[in-house]
Residue, then its C-alpha position, 0 to 999 in steps of 0.5 A: m500500500v502506498a501512503l500518499k499525503c497532499i502537500n499542495s498548500v504548504l509549498s509555493t509553485k516555485e518551491r515545488k519545482t526546485k526543492t530537494w527532498e530528503f529522508g528517503v521520500i519520493y515526490r511525484r507530480v500528478r496532474s489531475r483535471r482540477s489542479d496540480s497536486l504534489l503527492l508524497v509517495s512513501e518508499m514502501s515495497q509493493s512486494a512486502k508480506p502482510i503481517s501475520s500471527p506467529v500462532p495459527e488462528s486454529l490454535y487460539p481456542t485451544l490455547a485460551v482454554f489451556m492457559l485459562a485453566i492453568g492460570l485458574v489452578v495456580t490462582a486457586s493454589f495461591l489462595i489456598y496457600e494464603a488461607t492455610s499458612r499463617k506463620n510460615r509464609s514465603l514472599a518468594k513463593e507468593l510473588t512467583s505463584g502470583a506472577v505465573a498466575s497473572v501471565f497465564l490468565g493474561f495470555g489466556s484472556l488474550f487468546l480468548l479475545l482473539a478466538s472470539g474475533v476481537y483482534v486486539 
């Protein structure tokens, strides 16, 4: 896709003919029926590949279910640990299980949204 931006009103006619442009941009004069326009044409390759997901779309529902399930299990174990241990708590274990649950629930939610057609 070629990005175009009309800059006809910015430059005078004399500047359009003599100005040297930088930053890897090609300027091309296009004549139309109504007026002359100076269009900015970005150097974007026509043969560029479209952006695609590294994960196949058919795996989105499966990943969502498994990641949400793992996240909920780790969250449940965290809550059981917090409720049952009163004297022997470990900050490292709490932070680790909280971070693991957060990552799995976050990616599970992401894949659930992608599986349902909400592309974020």
